[in-house]
FIPA-832954 format. One record per atom (N, C-alpha, C): residue in three letters; chain; atom name; x, y, z. Coordinates in Angstrom, 2 decimals. Layout:
! residues N
   resn   chain   name        c1        c2        c3
    ALA       A     CA         X         Y         Z
...
This chain:
! residues 207
   resn   chain   name        c1        c2        c3
    MET       A      N     14.36     49.38    -30.12
    MET       A     CA     12.80     49.27    -29.65
    MET       A      C     12.69     48.95    -28.21
    GLY       A      N     11.92     49.65    -27.39
    GLY       A     CA     11.86     49.12    -26.00
    GLY       A      C     10.67     48.08    -26.13
    PHE       A      N     10.59     47.69    -24.67
    PHE       A     CA      9.33     46.91    -24.40
    PHE       A      C      8.06     47.51    -24.64
    GLN       A      N      7.05     47.04    -25.31
    GLN       A     CA      5.56     47.46    -25.64
    GLN       A      C      4.81     46.61    -24.87
    PHE       A      N      3.56     47.18    -24.19
    PHE       A     CA      2.61     46.55    -23.64
    PHE       A      C      1.93     45.67    -24.73
    VAL       A      N      1.60     44.54    -24.19
    VAL       A     CA      0.71     43.70    -25.40
    VAL       A      C     -0.47     43.53    -24.71
    PRO       A      N     -1.48     43.76    -25.30
    PRO       A     CA     -3.01     43.72    -24.77
    PRO       A      C     -3.31     42.39    -24.41
    GLU       A      N     -4.28     42.29    -23.41
    GLU       A     CA     -4.63     40.87    -22.89
    GLU       A      C     -5.02     40.12    -24.14
    GLY       A      N     -4.52     38.82    -24.00
    GLY       A     CA     -5.13     38.06    -25.03
    GLY       A      C     -4.28     37.75    -26.09
    GLU       A      N     -3.20     38.51    -26.27
    GLU       A     CA     -2.06     38.43    -27.56
    GLU       A      C     -0.74     38.21    -27.09
    ILE       A      N     -0.67     37.73    -25.63
    ILE       A     CA      0.75     37.44    -24.99
    ILE       A      C      1.11     35.78    -25.37
    GLN       A      N      2.13     35.62    -25.94
    GLN       A     CA      2.51     34.32    -26.52
    GLN       A      C      3.70     33.89    -25.53
    ILE       A      N      3.45     32.67    -25.14
    ILE       A     CA      4.57     32.38    -24.14
    ILE       A      C      5.66     31.57    -25.02
    PRO       A      N      6.98     31.97    -24.82
    PRO       A     CA      7.99     31.12    -25.66
    PRO       A      C      7.89     29.66    -25.47
    GLU       A      N      8.46     28.94    -26.49
    GLU       A     CA      8.39     27.54    -26.32
    GLU       A      C      9.21     26.86    -24.93
    ILE       A      N      8.55     26.04    -24.40
    ILE       A     CA      9.17     25.38    -23.21
    ILE       A      C      9.81     24.30    -23.63
    GLU       A      N     11.14     24.26    -23.06
    GLU       A     CA     12.11     23.09    -23.52
    GLU       A      C     11.73     21.85    -22.50
    PHE       A      N     11.12     20.84    -22.89
    PHE       A     CA     10.93     19.69    -22.05
    PHE       A      C     12.00     18.58    -22.19
    THR       A      N     12.40     17.97    -21.07
    THR       A     CA     13.22     16.88    -21.24
    THR       A      C     12.52     15.85    -21.08
    ASP       A      N     12.78     14.70    -22.20
    ASP       A     CA     12.02     13.64    -22.04
    ASP       A      C     12.07     12.56    -21.02
    GLU       A      N     13.30     12.57    -20.47
    GLU       A     CA     13.54     11.54    -19.13
    GLU       A      C     14.73     12.05    -18.49
    VAL       A      N     14.77     12.08    -17.28
    VAL       A     CA     15.67     12.41    -16.36
    VAL       A      C     16.22     11.40    -15.40
    GLU       A      N     17.38     11.02    -15.43
    GLU       A     CA     17.77      9.97    -14.43
    GLU       A      C     18.90     10.51    -13.33
    LEU       A      N     18.43     10.17    -12.16
    LEU       A     CA     19.12     10.97    -11.15
    LEU       A      C     19.77     10.04    -10.11
    PRO       A      N     20.96     10.24     -9.76
    PRO       A     CA     21.61      9.50     -8.74
    PRO       A      C     20.97      9.50     -7.46
    VAL       A      N     20.70      8.21     -6.86
    VAL       A     CA     20.00      8.14     -5.57
    VAL       A      C     20.65      8.93     -4.42
    ASP       A      N     22.18      8.84     -4.40
    ASP       A     CA     22.77      9.19     -3.21
    ASP       A      C     22.86     10.92     -3.22
    ASP       A      N     22.66     11.55     -4.59
    ASP       A     CA     22.97     13.02     -4.69
    ASP       A      C     21.63     13.65     -4.89
    SER       A      N     20.66     13.11     -4.52
    SER       A     CA     19.35     13.71     -4.91
    SER       A      C     18.32     13.81     -3.99
    ALA       A      N     17.38     14.94     -3.95
    ALA       A     CA     16.24     14.76     -2.97
    ALA       A      C     15.05     15.34     -3.59
    VAL       A      N     13.84     15.05     -3.02
    VAL       A     CA     12.63     15.63     -3.56
    VAL       A      C     11.86     16.55     -2.41
    LEU       A      N     11.81     17.67     -3.10
    LEU       A     CA     11.17     18.78     -2.17
    LEU       A      C      9.73     19.13     -2.42
    VAL       A      N      9.03     18.96     -1.49
    VAL       A     CA      7.62     19.01     -1.62
    VAL       A      C      7.21     20.50     -1.17
    ILE       A      N      6.64     21.24     -1.91
    ILE       A     CA      6.53     22.61     -1.42
    ILE       A      C      5.07     23.04     -1.11
    ASP       A      N      5.04     23.46      0.25
    ASP       A     CA      3.54     23.99      0.88
    ASP       A      C      2.15     23.11      0.50
    MET       A      N      2.34     21.86      0.43
    MET       A     CA      1.32     21.17      0.36
    MET       A      C      0.30     21.18      1.58
    GLN       A      N     -0.34     22.33      1.86
    GLN       A     CA     -1.03     22.43      3.19
    GLN       A      C     -2.45     22.58      2.89
    ASN       A      N     -3.12     22.42      3.83
    ASN       A     CA     -4.57     22.42      3.77
    ASN       A      C     -5.16     23.64      3.34
    ASP       A      N     -4.62     24.74      3.65
    ASP       A     CA     -4.98     26.29      3.12
    ASP       A      C     -4.76     26.31      1.63
    PHE       A      N     -3.93     25.58      1.18
    PHE       A     CA     -3.52     25.72     -0.37
    PHE       A      C     -4.31     24.81     -1.08
    VAL       A      N     -4.62     23.48     -0.40
    VAL       A     CA     -5.05     22.46     -1.24
    VAL       A      C     -6.57     22.15     -1.07
    LYS       A      N     -7.05     22.22      0.17
    LYS       A     CA     -8.38     21.77      0.48
    LYS       A      C     -9.51     22.70      0.18
    PRO       A      N    -10.98     22.26     -0.28
    PRO       A     CA    -11.69     23.29     -0.64
    PRO       A      C    -12.14     24.21      0.34
    ASP       A      N    -11.89     23.92      1.68
    ASP       A     CA    -12.20     24.95      2.63
    ASP       A      C    -10.75     25.91      3.01
    GLY       A      N     -9.77     25.69      2.21
    GLY       A     CA     -8.57     26.28      2.54
    GLY       A      C     -8.63     27.86      2.46
    GLU       A      N     -7.88     28.92      3.17
    GLU       A     CA     -7.90     30.12      2.84
    GLU       A      C     -7.47     30.75      1.64
    LEU       A      N     -6.41     30.15      1.09
    LEU       A     CA     -5.94     30.27     -0.28
    LEU       A      C     -5.69     29.39     -1.13
    ARG       A      N     -6.94     28.57     -1.39
    ARG       A     CA     -7.03     27.20     -2.25
    ARG       A      C     -6.54     27.43     -3.60
    VAL       A      N     -5.65     26.88     -4.21
    VAL       A     CA     -5.34     26.71     -5.39
    VAL       A      C     -6.06     25.54     -6.14
    PRO       A      N     -7.05     25.69     -7.02
    PRO       A     CA     -8.04     24.57     -7.43
    PRO       A      C     -7.19     23.54     -7.92
    ALA       A      N     -6.22     23.90     -8.84
    ALA       A     CA     -5.39     22.96     -9.28
    ALA       A      C     -4.41     21.82     -8.49
    ALA       A      N     -4.27     22.52     -7.33
    ALA       A     CA     -3.43     21.68     -6.45
    ALA       A      C     -3.98     20.36     -6.06
    GLY       A      N     -5.09     20.28     -5.75
    GLY       A     CA     -5.75     18.81     -5.41
    GLY       A      C     -5.53     17.73     -6.47
    GLU       A      N     -5.44     18.25     -7.61
    GLU       A     CA     -5.16     17.34     -8.95
    GLU       A      C     -3.60     16.75     -8.88
    THR       A      N     -2.79     17.45     -8.33
    THR       A     CA     -1.34     17.06     -8.15
    THR       A      C     -1.12     16.06     -6.89
    VAL       A      N     -2.09     15.86     -6.13
    VAL       A     CA     -1.80     14.93     -5.08
    VAL       A      C     -1.44     13.66     -5.45
    PRO       A      N     -2.29     13.00     -6.11
    PRO       A     CA     -1.86     11.56     -6.74
    PRO       A      C     -0.54     11.46     -7.50
    THR       A      N     -0.24     12.36     -8.22
    THR       A     CA      0.94     12.70     -8.83
    THR       A      C      2.15     12.73     -7.87
    ILE       A      N      1.95     13.60     -6.87
    ILE       A     CA      3.15     13.56     -5.91
    ILE       A      C      3.25     12.49     -5.04
    GLN       A      N      2.01     11.94     -4.81
    GLN       A     CA      2.24     10.52     -4.23
    GLN       A      C      2.93      9.48     -4.88
    ARG       A      N      2.87      9.43     -6.23
    ARG       A     CA      3.65      8.54     -6.99
    ARG       A      C      5.01      8.75     -6.87
    LEU       A      N      5.56      9.96     -6.99
    LEU       A     CA      6.77     10.45     -6.97
    LEU       A      C      7.36     10.18     -5.61
    LEU       A      N      6.74     10.56     -4.44
    LEU       A     CA      7.18     10.01     -3.06
    LEU       A      C      7.34      8.61     -3.13
    GLU       A      N      6.38      7.71     -3.61
    GLU       A     CA      6.46      6.52     -3.59
    GLU       A      C      7.86      5.80     -4.10
    ASN       A      N      8.02      6.28     -5.28
    ASN       A     CA      9.44      6.06     -6.18
    ASN       A      C     10.67      6.47     -5.23
    ALA       A      N     10.69      7.68     -4.80
    ALA       A     CA     11.92      8.13     -3.97
    ALA       A      C     12.08      7.32     -2.92
    ARG       A      N     11.00      7.09     -2.17
    ARG       A     CA     11.09      6.24     -0.89
    ARG       A      C     11.74      4.92     -1.06
    GLU       A      N     11.20      4.14     -2.09
    GLU       A     CA     11.28      3.02     -2.48
    GLU       A      C     13.02      2.86     -2.78
    ASN       A      N     13.48      4.01     -3.41
    ASN       A     CA     14.73      3.81     -3.76
    ASN       A      C     15.92      4.69     -2.97
    GLY       A      N     15.28      4.99     -1.61
    GLY       A     CA     16.11      5.58     -0.76
    GLY       A      C     16.56      6.94     -1.02
    VAL       A      N     15.73      7.77     -1.80
    VAL       A     CA     16.07      9.02     -2.03
    VAL       A      C     15.53      9.89     -1.02
    ARG       A      N     16.15     11.12     -0.49
    ARG       A     CA     15.84     11.78      0.62
    ARG       A      C     14.74     12.59      0.17
    VAL       A      N     13.55     12.80      1.12
    VAL       A     CA     12.46     13.63      1.04
    VAL       A      C     12.37     14.73      2.06
    THR       A      N     12.12     15.80      1.40
    THR       A     CA     11.80     16.90      2.52
    THR       A      C     10.66     17.81      1.95
    TYR       A      N     10.00     18.43      3.18
    TYR       A     CA      8.94     19.09      2.84
    TYR       A      C      8.97     20.53      3.19
    THR       A      N      8.42     21.65      2.69
    THR       A     CA      8.27     22.97      3.27
    THR       A      C      6.81     23.28      3.86
    GLN       A      N      6.71     24.07      4.68
    GLN       A     CA      5.62     24.52      5.53
    GLN       A      C      5.56     25.80      5.72
    ASP       A      N      4.53     26.58      4.75
    ASP       A     CA      4.39     27.92      5.03
    ASP       A      C      4.02     28.34      6.43
    THR       A      N      4.80     29.16      7.32
    THR       A     CA      4.46     29.24      8.51
    THR       A      C      4.53     30.72      8.95
    GLU       A      N      3.10     31.12      9.25
    GLU       A     CA      2.87     32.44      9.55
    GLU       A      C      2.34     32.74     10.98
    VAL       A      N      2.65     33.97     11.36
    VAL       A     CA      2.19     34.50     12.69
    VAL       A      C      1.20     35.43     12.48
    GLU       A      N      0.57     35.84     13.58
    GLU       A     CA     -0.78     36.54     13.55
    GLU       A      C     -0.57     37.70     12.91
    ASP       A      N      0.44     38.50     12.70
    ASP       A     CA      0.54     39.78     12.21
    ASP       A      C      1.48     39.85     11.10
    ALA       A      N      1.53     38.72     10.27
    ALA       A     CA      2.68     38.71      9.57
    ALA       A      C      2.41     39.52      8.27
    PRO       A      N      3.46     40.47      7.88
    PRO       A     CA      3.36     41.44      6.85
    PRO       A      C      2.76     40.90      5.48
    GLU       A      N      3.01     39.50      5.23
    GLU       A     CA      2.38     39.02      4.20
    GLU       A      C      0.92     39.23      4.02
    PHE       A      N      0.17     39.33      5.12
    PHE       A     CA     -1.33     39.27      5.07
    PHE       A      C     -1.64     40.73      4.58
    GLU       A      N     -0.87     41.47      4.29
    GLU       A     CA     -1.21     42.88      3.63
    GLU       A      C     -1.29     42.77      2.19
    VAL       A      N     -0.87     41.31      1.78
    VAL       A     CA     -0.97     41.16      0.23
    VAL       A      C     -2.10     40.08      0.17
    TRP       A      N     -1.89     38.86      0.94
    TRP       A     CA     -2.84     37.80      0.68
    TRP       A      C     -3.71     37.71      2.29
    ALA       A      N     -4.77     36.96      1.99
    ALA       A     CA     -5.70     36.60      3.17
    ALA       A      C     -4.78     36.00      4.25
    LYS       A      N     -5.21     36.17      5.48
    LYS       A     CA     -4.56     35.29      6.34
    LYS       A      C     -4.71     33.89      6.13
    HIS       A      N     -3.49     33.04      6.20
    HIS       A     CA     -3.51     31.61      5.74
    HIS       A      C     -2.33     31.17      6.58
    CYS       A      N     -2.25     29.82      6.73
    CYS       A     CA     -1.27     28.88      7.26
    CYS       A      C     -0.49     29.42      8.57
    GLN       A      N     -1.46     29.92      9.44
    GLN       A     CA     -1.13     30.61     10.76
    GLN       A      C     -0.76     29.15     11.58
    GLN       A      N      0.58     29.28     11.98
    GLN       A     CA      1.14     28.08     12.82
    GLN       A      C     -0.04     27.47     13.82
    GLY       A      N     -0.07     26.36     13.77
    GLY       A     CA     -0.92     25.53     14.77
    GLY       A      C     -2.43     25.56     14.30
    THR       A      N     -2.73     26.04     13.21
    THR       A     CA     -4.12     26.00     12.59
    THR       A      C     -4.21     24.76     11.78
    TRP       A      N     -5.57     24.43     11.51
    TRP       A     CA     -5.64     23.16     10.53
    TRP       A      C     -5.13     23.57      9.16
    GLY       A      N     -5.23     24.90      8.72
    GLY       A     CA     -4.86     25.15      7.26
    GLY       A      C     -3.33     25.20      7.29
    TRP       A      N     -2.48     25.31      8.38
    TRP       A     CA     -1.16     25.22      8.33
    TRP       A      C     -0.56     23.74      8.11
    GLU       A      N     -1.36     22.95      8.43
    GLU       A     CA     -0.94     21.50      8.60
    GLU       A      C     -0.63     21.03      6.93
    ILE       A      N      0.23     20.13      6.73
    ILE       A     CA      0.47     19.48      5.54
    ILE       A      C     -0.60     18.35      5.22
    ILE       A      N     -1.36     18.30      4.30
    ILE       A     CA     -2.31     17.44      3.90
    ILE       A      C     -2.13     16.06      4.32
    ASP       A      N     -3.10     15.28      4.66
    ASP       A     CA     -3.10     13.94      5.20
    ASP       A      C     -2.50     13.11      4.10
    GLU       A      N     -2.82     13.28      2.89
    GLU       A     CA     -2.57     12.49      1.90
    GLU       A      C     -1.12     12.18      1.57
    LEU       A      N     -0.48     13.42      2.07
    LEU       A     CA      1.10     13.68      1.73
    LEU       A      C      1.94     13.66      2.97
    GLU       A      N      1.30     13.24      4.04
    GLU       A     CA      1.75     13.22      5.43
    GLU       A      C      3.41     12.88      5.37
    PRO       A      N      4.34     13.51      5.87
    PRO       A     CA      5.62     13.19      5.93
    PRO       A      C      5.93     12.10      6.84
    LYS       A      N      6.83     11.27      6.49
    LYS       A     CA      7.36     10.23      7.44
    LYS       A      C      8.10     10.61      8.47
    SER       A      N      8.34      9.91      9.66
    SER       A     CA      8.96     10.34     10.87
    SER       A      C     10.30     10.77     10.42
    GLU       A      N     11.00     10.15      9.82
    GLU       A     CA     12.32     10.49      9.38
    GLU       A      C     12.57     11.63      8.39
    GLU       A      N     11.40     12.11      7.62
    GLU       A     CA     11.73     13.10      6.82
    GLU       A      C     11.59     14.52      7.35
    SER       A      N     12.41     15.49      6.80
    SER       A     CA     12.43     16.77      7.42
    SER       A      C     11.27     17.62      6.78
    VAL       A      N     10.83     18.46      7.83
    VAL       A     CA      9.86     19.64      7.45
    VAL       A      C     10.43     21.06      7.60
    ILE       A      N     10.59     21.88      6.86
    ILE       A     CA     11.33     23.01      6.67
    ILE       A      C     10.08     24.08      7.07
    ARG       A      N      9.99     24.66      8.06
    ARG       A     CA      9.08     25.69      8.23
    ARG       A      C      9.66     27.03      7.77
    LYS       A      N      8.92     27.68      6.81
    LYS       A     CA      9.38     28.87      6.21
    LYS       A      C      8.52     30.23      6.25
    HIS       A      N      8.96     31.34      6.12
    HIS       A     CA      8.17     32.52      6.22
    HIS       A      C      8.05     33.52      4.99
    ARG       A      N      8.83     33.00      4.10
    ARG       A     CA      8.92     33.81      2.85
    ARG       A      C      8.68     32.88      1.73
    TYR       A      N      8.49     33.29      0.40
    TYR       A     CA      8.20     32.57     -0.80
    TYR       A      C      9.43     31.62     -0.94
    ASP       A      N     10.73     32.12     -0.88
    ASP       A     CA     11.80     31.31     -1.14
    ASP       A      C     12.15     30.37      0.13
    ALA       A      N     11.93     29.24     -0.06
    ALA       A     CA     12.28     28.37      1.16
    ALA       A      C     13.53     28.33      1.66
    PHE       A      N     14.53     28.70      0.91
    PHE       A     CA     15.94     28.93      1.43
    PHE       A      C     16.19     30.26      2.24
    TYR       A      N     15.29     31.13      2.35
    TYR       A     CA     15.47     32.23      2.93
    TYR       A      C     15.17     32.22      4.45
    SER       A      N     16.11     32.44      5.41
    SER       A     CA     16.16     32.37      6.70
    SER       A      C     15.66     31.09      7.11
    SER       A      N     16.01     29.80      6.52
    SER       A     CA     15.58     28.49      7.03
    SER       A      C     16.96     27.68      7.05
    ARG       A      N     16.79     26.38      7.22
    ARG       A     CA     17.86     25.57      7.55
    ARG       A      C     17.85     24.60      6.15
    LEU       A      N     17.46     25.06      5.15
    LEU       A     CA     17.27     24.03      3.94
    LEU       A      C     18.57     24.10      3.33
    ASP       A      N     19.38     25.05      3.25
    ASP       A     CA     20.56     25.03      2.46
    ASP       A      C     21.33     24.23      3.33
    HIS       A      N     21.39     24.38      4.48
    HIS       A     CA     22.32     23.75      5.29
    HIS       A      C     22.13     22.13      5.28
    LEU       A      N     20.81     21.77      5.31
    LEU       A     CA     20.39     20.41      5.03
    LEU       A      C     20.92     19.94      3.82
    LEU       A      N     20.63     20.46      2.71
    LEU       A     CA     20.81     19.99      1.35
    LEU       A      C     22.36     20.09      1.23
    SER       A      N     23.06     21.28      1.31
    SER       A     CA     24.28     21.34      1.04
    SER       A      C     25.41     20.83      2.01
    ARG       A      N     25.04     21.12      3.20
    ARG       A     CA     26.32     20.82      4.16
    ARG       A      C     26.14     19.57      4.70
    VAL       A      N     24.83     19.03      5.13
    VAL       A     CA     24.50     17.79      5.69
    VAL       A      C     24.40     16.65      4.57
    TRP       A      N     23.80     16.70      3.66
    TRP       A     CA     23.47     15.66      2.87
    TRP       A      C     24.31     15.88      1.47
    LYS       A      N     25.03     16.98      1.39
    LYS       A     CA     25.89     17.35      0.21
    LYS       A      C     25.24     16.94     -1.07
    LEU       A      N     24.08     17.38     -1.47
    LEU       A     CA     23.14     16.88     -2.69
    LEU       A      C     23.57     17.72     -3.80
    GLU       A      N     23.36     17.42     -4.88
    GLU       A     CA     23.57     18.14     -6.30
    GLU       A      C     22.12     18.32     -7.07
    HIS       A      N     21.21     17.39     -6.82
    HIS       A     CA     19.98     17.36     -7.64
    HIS       A      C     18.75     17.57     -6.67
    LEU       A      N     17.78     18.23     -7.35
    LEU       A     CA     16.86     18.51     -6.45
    LEU       A      C     15.38     18.57     -7.41
    VAL       A      N     14.50     17.61     -7.07
    VAL       A     CA     13.34     17.54     -7.60
    VAL       A      C     12.36     18.38     -6.80
    ILE       A      N     11.72     19.31     -7.52
    ILE       A     CA     10.74     20.05     -6.78
    ILE       A      C      9.37     20.08     -7.40
    VAL       A      N      8.35     19.76     -6.34
    VAL       A     CA      6.83     19.67     -6.68
    VAL       A      C      6.10     20.68     -5.68
    GLY       A      N      4.93     20.83     -6.10
    GLY       A     CA      4.09     21.48     -4.99
    GLY       A      C      3.50     22.70     -5.59
    THR       A      N      3.18     23.65     -4.53
    THR       A     CA      2.36     24.98     -5.05
    THR       A      C      2.88     26.16     -4.28
    ILE       A      N      2.56     27.18     -4.68
    ILE       A     CA      2.21     27.61     -5.90
    ILE       A      C      3.08     27.98     -6.83
    ALA       A      N      2.89     27.45     -8.05
    ALA       A     CA      4.08     27.31     -9.13
    ALA       A      C      4.60     28.69     -9.30
    ASN       A      N      4.11     29.77     -9.64
    ASN       A     CA      4.98     31.00     -9.94
    ASN       A      C      5.34     31.74     -8.68
    ILE       A      N      4.97     31.18     -7.52
    ILE       A     CA      5.19     32.16     -6.33
    ILE       A      C      6.45     31.15     -5.36
    CYS       A      N      5.86     30.27     -4.49
    CYS       A     CA      6.84     29.60     -3.80
    CYS       A      C      7.63     28.39     -4.36
    VAL       A      N      7.01     27.91     -5.49
    VAL       A     CA      8.00     27.03     -6.29
    VAL       A      C      8.84     27.63     -7.10
    LEU       A      N      8.56     28.69     -7.71
    LEU       A     CA      9.59     29.47     -8.53
    LEU       A      C     10.69     30.23     -7.75
    HIS       A      N     10.32     30.58     -6.78
    HIS       A     CA     11.19     31.57     -5.93
    HIS       A      C     12.27     30.46     -5.32
    THR       A      N     11.72     29.19     -4.79
    THR       A     CA     12.65     28.33     -4.18
    THR       A      C     13.58     27.78     -5.44
    ALA       A      N     12.84     27.39     -6.72
    ALA       A     CA     13.89     26.90     -7.85
    ALA       A      C     14.91     28.05     -8.17
    ALA       A      N     14.65     29.08     -8.07
    ALA       A     CA     15.48     30.17     -8.47
    ALA       A      C     16.62     30.17     -7.33
    SER       A      N     16.26     29.97     -6.28
    SER       A     CA     17.28     30.28     -5.18
    SER       A      C     18.21     28.92     -5.14
    ALA       A      N     17.63     27.56     -5.61
    ALA       A     CA     18.43     26.66     -5.74
    ALA       A      C     19.18     26.61     -6.98
    GLY       A      N     18.75     27.20     -8.12
    GLY       A     CA     19.50     27.60     -9.22
    GLY       A      C     20.74     28.49     -8.87
    LEU       A      N     20.56     29.42     -8.02
    LEU       A     CA     21.53     30.30     -7.72
    LEU       A      C     22.71     29.62     -6.85
    ARG       A      N     22.22     28.37     -6.11
    ARG       A     CA     23.17     27.75     -5.50
    ARG       A      C     23.89     26.57     -6.17
    TYR       A      N     23.73     26.45     -7.57
    TYR       A     CA     24.05     25.60     -8.45
    TYR       A      C     23.65     24.31     -8.14
    PHE       A      N     22.45     24.25     -7.68
    PHE       A     CA     21.57     22.69     -7.72
    PHE       A      C     21.07     22.63     -9.18
    HIS       A      N     21.04     21.27     -9.52
    HIS       A     CA     20.45     20.76    -10.77
    HIS       A      C     19.03     20.60    -10.25
    ILE       A      N     18.02     21.68    -10.86
    ILE       A     CA     16.70     21.43    -10.71
    ILE       A      C     16.14     20.60    -11.49
    VAL       A      N     15.01     19.87    -11.14
    VAL       A     CA     14.01     19.22    -12.17
    VAL       A      C     12.61     19.50    -11.52
    LEU       A      N     11.76     20.08    -12.43
    LEU       A     CA     10.48     20.34    -12.17
    LEU       A      C      9.58     19.51    -13.04
    ALA       A      N      8.39     18.88    -12.47
    ALA       A     CA      7.72     17.86    -13.11
    ALA       A      C      6.26     18.63    -13.36
    ALA       A      N      6.08     18.87    -14.70
    ALA       A     CA      4.76     19.80    -14.98
    ALA       A      C      3.53     19.44    -14.24
    ASP       A      N      3.29     18.12    -14.08
    ASP       A     CA      2.21     17.61    -13.47
    ASP       A      C      2.27     17.53    -11.88
    GLY       A      N      3.31     18.04    -11.51
    GLY       A     CA      3.51     18.03     -9.84
    GLY       A      C      3.51     19.25     -9.35
    ILE       A      N      3.23     20.25    -10.14
    ILE       A     CA      3.17     21.83     -9.49
    ILE       A      C      1.80     22.36     -9.98
    SER       A      N      1.31     23.35     -9.23
    SER       A     CA      0.17     23.89     -9.65
    SER       A      C      0.17     25.30     -9.43
    ALA       A      N     -0.72     25.90    -10.45
    ALA       A     CA     -0.70     27.44    -10.18
    ALA       A      C     -2.40     27.89    -10.25
    LEU       A      N     -2.55     29.38    -10.16
    LEU       A     CA     -3.87     29.58    -10.30
    LEU       A      C     -4.37     29.77    -11.66
    ASN       A      N     -3.48     29.81    -12.53
    ASN       A     CA     -3.98     29.93    -14.10
    ASN       A      C     -2.71     29.45    -14.96
    GLU       A      N     -3.07     29.05    -16.38
    GLU       A     CA     -2.45     28.28    -17.17
    GLU       A      C     -1.08     29.22    -17.50
    PHE       A      N     -1.27     30.47    -17.65
    PHE       A     CA     -0.11     31.37    -17.87
    PHE       A      C      0.88     31.45    -16.78
    ASP       A      N      0.52     31.41    -15.51
    ASP       A     CA      1.46     31.29    -14.50
    ASP       A      C      2.22     29.92    -14.35
    GLN       A      N      1.64     28.84    -14.63
    GLN       A     CA      2.12     27.61    -14.72
    GLN       A      C      3.18     27.46    -15.98
    ALA       A      N      2.88     27.91    -16.88
    ALA       A     CA      3.72     27.83    -18.20
    ALA       A      C      5.10     28.77    -17.90
    ALA       A      N      4.87     29.99    -17.41
    ALA       A     CA      5.86     30.99    -17.15
    ALA       A      C      6.84     30.29    -16.20
    THR       A      N      6.46     29.61    -15.18
    THR       A     CA      7.27     28.77    -14.15
    THR       A      C      8.29     27.72    -14.84
    LEU       A      N      7.43     27.00    -15.46
    LEU       A     CA      8.25     25.90    -16.47
    LEU       A      C      9.28     26.44    -17.45
    ARG       A      N      8.88     27.42    -18.07
    ARG       A     CA      9.57     28.36    -19.02
    ARG       A      C     10.91     28.98    -18.26
    GLN       A      N     10.67     29.75    -17.38
    GLN       A     CA     11.91     30.28    -16.62
    GLN       A      C     12.87     29.13    -15.85
    THR       A      N     12.29     28.31    -15.32
    THR       A     CA     13.29     26.98    -14.86
    THR       A      C     14.12     26.38    -15.78
    SER       A      N     13.48     25.99    -16.84
    SER       A     CA     14.17     25.37    -17.99
    SER       A      C     15.19     26.38    -18.82
    TRP       A      N     14.89     27.50    -18.91
    TRP       A     CA     15.69     28.56    -19.56
    TRP       A      C     16.94     29.14    -18.76
    LEU       A      N     16.69     29.53    -17.54
    LEU       A     CA     17.48     30.22    -16.67
    LEU       A      C     18.31     29.57    -15.55
    TYR       A      N     17.26     28.58    -14.93
    TYR       A     CA     17.79     28.23    -13.70
    TYR       A      C     18.48     26.75    -13.77
    ASN       A      N     19.20     26.57    -14.77
    ASN       A     CA     19.83     25.20    -14.95
    ASN       A      C     18.99     24.02    -14.38
    GLY       A      N     17.88     24.03    -15.15
    GLY       A     CA     16.88     23.25    -14.62
    GLY       A      C     16.15     22.13    -15.87
    ASP       A      N     15.97     21.04    -15.57
    ASP       A     CA     15.43     20.08    -16.63
    ASP       A      C     13.85     20.16    -16.23
    VAL       A      N     12.97     20.32    -17.01
    VAL       A     CA     11.57     20.45    -17.04
    VAL       A      C     11.00     18.98    -17.58
    VAL       A      N     10.17     18.33    -17.00
    VAL       A     CA      9.77     16.90    -17.49
    VAL       A      C      8.10     17.08    -17.63
    ARG       A      N      7.64     16.39    -18.29
    ARG       A     CA      5.99     16.48    -18.33
    ARG       A      C      5.39     15.64    -17.22
    SER       A      N      5.95     14.62    -16.65
    SER       A     CA      5.53     14.04    -15.58
    SER       A      C      6.40     13.52    -14.67
    VAL       A      N      5.94     13.26    -13.55
    VAL       A     CA      6.98     12.64    -12.47
    VAL       A      C      7.31     11.17    -12.98
    ASP       A      N      6.50     10.53    -13.72
    ASP       A     CA      6.99      9.34    -14.32
    ASP       A      C      8.04      9.30    -15.31
    ASP       A      N      8.68     10.40    -15.71
    ASP       A     CA      9.71     10.71    -16.52
    ASP       A      C     11.05     10.93    -15.72
    ILE       A      N     10.93     10.88    -14.33
    ILE       A     CA     12.12     10.76    -13.47
    ILE       A      C     12.50      9.40    -12.99
    THR       A      N     13.71      9.03    -13.13
    THR       A     CA     14.26      7.69    -12.65
    THR       A      C     15.34      7.94    -11.77
    PHE       A      N     15.29      7.21    -10.88
    PHE       A     CA     16.34      7.44     -9.60
    PHE       A      C     17.02      6.03     -9.84
    ILE       A      N     18.53      6.28     -9.95
    ILE       A     CA     19.32      5.02    -10.41
    ILE       A      C     20.57      5.02     -9.19
């Protein structure tokens, strides 16, 4: 029997396999913060994700933990030009040089941390991210947090998985526009992309 459409309200998400605790080696790990920019996080943002603001204190805790342990931290920054094809799908957002394009003050990168400007959902696409992680730092483990869960977070996690990185997603460190998209992201990562999904950033230990 082929796929049959399930009416709205009757879709059941398969069980998400959570890992209780993950220990990651300091020298082989990085934290990647996806698109925590004013246009996605702040109330006046052009494409605000209401739940994104709730993840800010959580991501702050993760960054504090990583920095204290000497774990590398890098950010992605959605960077759009005036006539970006993406604006045929979404409202204009994250145009380079605007307030909305800037990473939020609460998560401001340190001077020694890298910021990857990206132009598509997948942060590896036409960027120097793979070169940085694989060639320069030679890492194996990637903790991913940020927004939007089922778009830029998931596309980046998938691309990392295809490159055989070990991915860790913290459920309280990513945000989506609805609960289904959030759950689908966690399910896909744990089931398909060689990933560990933890409930909280507090379940991640750097050793």
